[in-house]
VEXSEDREN-704689 format. One record per residue (C-alpha): x, z, y. Coordinates in steps of 0.5 Angstrom, whole numbers, padded with zeros to 4 digits, always signed. Example, Ala and Ser with C-alpha at 12.3 -4.5 7.8 and 13.67 -1.06 7.14 Angstrom:
<recs>
+0025+0016-0009;+0027+0014-0002;
</recs>
This chain:
<recs>
+0000+0000+0000;+0002-0002+0007;+0003+0004+0012;+0001+0002+0019;+0002+0006+0025;-0004+0009+0029;-0004+0004+0035;-0004-0002+0030;-0010+0001+0026;-0013+0002+0033;-0012-0006+0035;-0014-0008+0028;-0020-0005+0028;-0022-0007+0035;-0020-0014+0033;-0025-0014+0027;-0031-0012+0031;-0029-0017+0036;-0028-0022+0031;-0035-0021+0029;-0038-0021+0036;-0034-0027+0037;-0036-0031+0031;-0043-0029+0033;-0042-0032+0040;-0039-0038+0037;-0044-0040+0032;-0049-0039+0037;-0046-0043+0042;-0045-0049+0036;-0053-0048+0034;-0055-0048+0041;-0051-0055+0042;-0053-0058+0036;-0060-0056+0038;-0060-0059+0045;-0056-0065+0042;-0062-0066+0037;-0067-0065+0041;-0064-0070+0047;-0064-0075+0041;-0071-0074+0039;-0074-0074+0046;-0070-0081+0047;-0073-0084+0040;-0080-0082+0042;-0079-0084+0049;-0077-0091+0046;-0082-0091+0041;-0088-0090+0046;-0085-0096+0050;-0085-0101+0045;-0092-0099+0042;-0095-0100+0049;-0092-0107+0049;-0094-0109+0042;-0100-0114+0041;-0104-0117+0035;-0106-0124+0035;-0113-0125+0034;-0112-0130+0029;-0108-0126+0024;-0106-0119+0022;-0099-0120+0024;-0095-0117+0029;-0093-0122+0035;-0090-0123+0041;-0084-0119+0042;-0081-0123+0048;-0082-0118+0053;-0078-0112+0049;-0073-0117+0048;-0072-0119+0055;-0072-0111+0057;-0067-0110+0052;-0062-0115+0055;-0063-0113+0062;-0062-0105+0060;-0055-0102+0059;-0055-0097+0054;-0050-0092+0053;-0053-0090+0046;-0055-0096+0043;-0063-0097+0041;-0064-0100+0034;-0071-0103+0034;-0075-0107+0028;-0082-0109+0026;-0085-0110+0019;-0091-0113+0017;-0097-0110+0013;-0093-0113+0007;-0086-0109+0009;-0083-0116+0011;-0079-0117+0017;-0082-0120+0023;-0077-0118+0028;-0071-0114+0030;-0066-0112+0036;-0060-0117+0036;-0055-0111+0035;-0058-0110+0028;-0055-0117+0027;-0055-0118+0019;-0057-0110+0017;-0064-0108+0017;-0067-0101+0018;-0069-0097+0011;-0076-0096+0010;-0078-0090+0007;-0084-0087+0003;-0090-0086+0007;-0089-0078+0007;-0083-0080+0012;-0088-0083+0017;-0087-0081+0024;-0081-0076+0022;-0074-0076+0024;-0069-0078+0018;-0062-0078+0019;-0059-0084+0015;-0053-0089+0015;-0053-0096+0018;-0047-0100+0016;-0044-0093+0014;-0045-0091+0021;-0050-0085+0022;-0056-0086+0025;-0063-0082+0026;-0069-0086+0026;-0077-0086+0026;-0082-0090+0022;-0088-0091+0026;-0094-0094+0022;-0098-0099+0027;-0106-0099+0026;-0111-0104+0028;-0118-0102+0027;-0116-0096+0023;-0112-0101+0018;-0105-0101+0018;-0102-0107+0020;-0094-0106+0020;-0089-0101+0022;-0085-0100+0028;-0078-0097+0027;-0073-0094+0032;-0067-0091+0031;-0061-0089+0035;-0053-0088+0033;-0051-0081+0032;-0044-0083+0033;-0043-0079+0040;-0047-0073+0038;-0043-0073+0031;-0036-0073+0035;-0039-0068+0040;-0040-0063+0035;-0034-0064+0031;-0030-0063+0037;-0034-0057+0039;-0033-0054+0032;-0026-0056+0031;-0025-0053+0038;-0028-0046+0036;-0024-0046+0029;-0018-0047+0033;-0019-0042+0039;-0022-0037+0034;-0016-0035+0031;-0012-0036+0037;-0016-0031+0041;-0016-0026+0035;-0008-0026+0035;-0008-0025+0043;-0013-0020+0043;-0009-0016+0037;-0003-0016+0042;-0007-0014+0048;-0011-0008+0044;-0004-0006+0041;-0001-0005+0048;-0007-0002+0051;-0007+0003+0045;+0000+0004+0045;-0001+0007+0052;-0007+0010+0051;-0004+0015+0045;+0002+0016+0049;+0000+0023+0050;+0000+0024+0043;+0007+0021+0042;+0009+0027+0047;+0005+0032+0043;+0009+0030+0037;+0016+0030+0040;+0014+0037+0043;+0012+0039+0037;+0018+0037+0033;+0022+0041+0038;+0018+0048+0036;+0021+0052+0031;+0021+0060+0029;+0027+0060+0034;+0024+0056+0039;+0017+0058+0041;+0017+0057+0048;+0016+0049+0049;+0009+0047+0051;+0006+0041+0051;+0004+0038+0058;-0003+0037+0060;-0006+0030+0062;-0009+0030+0068;-0015+0027+0066;-0019+0032+0062;-0021+0028+0056;-0020+0029+0049;-0013+0029+0049;-0013+0034+0054;-0017+0039+0050;-0012+0037+0044;-0006+0039+0048;-0009+0045+0051;-0012+0047+0044;-0005+0046+0041;-0002+0050+0047;-0007+0056+0045;-0005+0056+0038;+0003+0056+0040;+0001+0062+0044;-0002+0066+0038;+0004+0064+0034;+0009+0066+0039;+0005+0073+0039;+0005+0073+0032;+0012+0072+0031;+0014+0077+0036;+0009+0082+0033;+0012+0081+0026;+0019+0081+0029;+0018+0088+0032;+0014+0090+0026;+0020+0089+0022;+0025+0092+0026;+0020+0098+0027;+0019+0099+0020;+0027+0098+0018;+0028+0104+0023;+0022+0108+0021;+0025+0107+0013;+0032+0108+0015;+0031+0115+0018;+0028+0119+0012;+0033+0116+0008;+0039+0118+0012;+0036+0125+0013;+0035+0125+0005;+0042+0122+0004;+0045+0127+0008;+0042+0133+0005;+0044+0131-0002;+0051+0130+0001;+0051+0137+0004;+0048+0140-0003;+0054+0137-0007;+0060+0139-0003;+0060+0146-0006;+0056+0151-0011;+0050+0154-0008;+0046+0160-0010;+0039+0159-0012;+0035+0160-0006;+0040+0155-0002;+0038+0149-0008;+0031+0151-0007;+0031+0150+0000;+0034+0143+0000;+0030+0141-0006;+0024+0143-0002;+0026+0139+0004;+0028+0133+0000;+0021+0133-0003;+0018+0133+0004;+0022+0127+0006;+0020+0123+0000;+0013+0125+0001;+0014+0123+0008;+0017+0116+0006;+0012+0115+0001;+0006+0116+0006;+0010+0111+0010;+0011+0106+0005;+0003+0107+0003;+0001+0106+0011;+0006+0100+0011;+0003+0096+0005;-0004+0098+0008;-0002+0095+0014;+0001+0089+0011;-0005+0087+0007;-0010+0087+0013;-0004+0083+0017;-0005+0078+0011;-0013+0078+0011;-0012+0079+0003;-0016+0085+0004;-0023+0084-0001;-0029+0088+0002;-0034+0091-0002;-0040+0092+0003;-0045+0097+0001;-0050+0102+0003;-0045+0109+0005;-0047+0116+0007;-0043+0117+0013;-0044+0124+0014;-0041+0125+0007;-0035+0121+0009;-0034+0126+0015;-0035+0132+0011;-0030+0130+0005;-0025+0128+0011;-0026+0135+0014;-0025+0138+0007;-0019+0134+0005;-0015+0137+0012;-0018+0144+0011;-0011+0147+0010;-0008+0144+0016;-0015+0146+0020;-0014+0153+0018;-0006+0153+0019;-0008+0151+0027;-0014+0156+0027;-0018+0150+0030;-0025+0150+0031;-0029+0144+0028;-0036+0143+0031;-0041+0138+0028;-0048+0138+0028;-0052+0132+0024;-0059+0132+0026;-0061+0127+0020;-0057+0123+0015;-0054+0117+0017;-0053+0111+0013;-0049+0105+0014;-0047+0098+0011;-0040+0097+0010;-0034+0098+0006;-0033+0106+0003;-0026+0106+0002;-0024+0103+0009;-0029+0107+0013;-0026+0113+0010;-0019+0111+0012;-0021+0110+0019;-0025+0117+0020;-0019+0120+0016;-0014+0117+0021;-0018+0119+0027;-0019+0126+0025;-0012+0127+0022;-0009+0125+0029;-0014+0130+0032;-0012+0136+0028;-0004+0134+0029;-0005+0133+0037;-0009+0139+0038;-0006+0146+0040;-0007+0152+0036;-0014+0155+0037;-0016+0148+0039;-0023+0145+0038;-0025+0138+0035;-0032+0136+0036;-0036+0131+0031;-0042+0128+0033;-0047+0122+0030;-0053+0119+0033;-0057+0112+0033;-0058+0108+0039;-0063+0102+0037;-0060+0099+0031;-0053+0102+0032;-0050+0108+0029;-0045+0112+0034;-0039+0116+0031;-0036+0120+0036;-0029+0125+0035;-0026+0129+0040;-0021+0134+0041;-0018+0138+0047;-0011+0137+0045;-0005+0134+0049;-0008+0128+0050;-0005+0121+0052;-0003+0118+0059;-0006+0112+0062;+0000+0108+0061;+0001+0109+0054;-0007+0109+0052;-0006+0101+0050;+0001+0102+0047;-0002+0107+0042;-0005+0102+0038;+0002+0098+0037;+0005+0099+0030;+0010+0105+0030;+0009+0107+0038;+0008+0114+0039;+0006+0117+0046;+0011+0122+0049;+0014+0123+0042;+0021+0126+0045;+0017+0132+0049;+0013+0134+0042;+0019+0133+0037;+0015+0138+0033;+0009+0133+0031;+0011+0129+0026;+0008+0122+0025;+0010+0114+0024;+0005+0111+0029;+0001+0107+0024;-0005+0111+0024;-0009+0108+0030;-0006+0101+0029;-0009+0101+0022;-0016+0104+0025;-0016+0098+0030;-0014+0093+0024;-0020+0096+0020;-0025+0096+0025;-0023+0089+0027;-0024+0087+0019;-0031+0091+0019;-0034+0088+0026;-0034+0096+0028;-0033+0097+0035;-0028+0102+0037;-0026+0105+0043;-0021+0111+0045;-0021+0115+0052;-0016+0120+0053;-0013+0124+0059;-0007+0128+0059;-0007+0135+0057;-0015+0135+0057;-0016+0131+0050;-0018+0125+0047;-0025+0122+0045;-0025+0116+0040;-0032+0112+0039;-0034+0108+0033;-0040+0104+0033;-0043+0101+0027;
</recs>
C-alpha cells in the first residue's frame, strides 16, 4: 500500500469530488449542445417540408405529383450552408423528381410506421437526417415528400466538442490537483508547526508551547488543547519528581536512624535494659517505616487510578465510632474530650474502605495536633440530598500561608516548631485524592492557635 502525505490526500479527495462535478457539468454541456443542434436541424427540416408541401399541385387528369419547376427555381436561387435534399415519390413509390444535389442517389423509403418521423441514415456514406411525409388528395395517399439535411456539420461540432471535453477534463483535474495540494499545504502549515514543536518536547523539556494561530478556528482549538495537555503533563511530571524526591528523603530518614541505633548497639556489650530500650526504639522506627510505605503505596494507587471502587450503602455513624474506638488509647493519653451527637442514623452510598481511610486520617490529625485536654467535635447533618460531616479541633491550627500547601504530599506545617509531633505529611494528600475519586466535596478551614475544621459533603 502506498502512503501519501496528508496534503496529498486532501488534494486527491478534492479532485475526486471536483472531477465528479466537472464530469456532470461537461455531460450537461454536451447534452444541451446535442439537443440544440438536433432541434435546430429538425426545425429546419420541418420548415423546408412546410414550404414544399405548399407548392405541390395535383394534376386534374391523373393522380401523379406534377410541376416541380417552382421549387427547382427556388433552390437554384438560394444559398444553403447546410444542403437540403428533396425527393418526390408517387403512390407506387416510383421516383417523380428529386433535387439536383442528390445526383445519382435516392433517399431511402422506410415502412409506414416511420412516416412523419425523423430518421438518421446515410447518403453516399455521409450522415443525414430525413423525414418522409405522405401526401394525400381527398384522403387518398398519392405519394411521398422526402426532405433531408446533412449531419456532417453537426457531427463535426459534436465530435470537436467531445474531444475538447475529453482532453480538457484530465488537464483540469491535474491542474486542480496541484493547486489544491499547494493550498492544502499552506492550510495545514500550523499542523506542521505543531508536529515540530511536539517533536522537541520530552520529559526533560516540557517548556515549549505551540504558537496559537491568529484565526480562532479548529487549528486554534487543537493548538490550545495540546498546550493545555502539555501544562498538565508538566505539572504531573513536576509533582512526580517532587514526590519521588520527598519519598526518598522520608524513607531514608527512618532507615538512617535505624541503622545508627543498631550500629551503636553492637559497638560494646550492654545490659538487658539497654538492649530492650534500643530494640523497642528500632521496632517503633520499623513501624513508622512500615506505615510510611503503606501510605506511599495507597497514594500511588490513586495516582495511577487503579483503585477499584465498591460502591454500597454504608452506615456513616458506625464508621466514625469505629475510628474513635481505634484511637481511644491516644485520646486517653492526651485527655482529649471527643464530642459527637448524632441525631439520627446517616447512610450514604460510597466505598466503605476508602471512607474509613479519610475519616480516620482527619480524626488522627485532629488528635495529633490537639493540645493536652483538648476537644474534638464531630457532627453529622443533612441538607437536601447532601450528608455533611464536620470534624473540628481546638489544637495548634494551620497558618493561612500553609493552608493550601498541607494538601501536598510530605508537606507539614511548622514541623520545626513542633518536633514532638511525628508524621509523614501524607494524610491530607490521601484524603484529597480519595475525595476526588469518590466525588466528595472536601473543605478545610483553620486558624493558627485556634484549631482546624474539616468538612465532607457526601
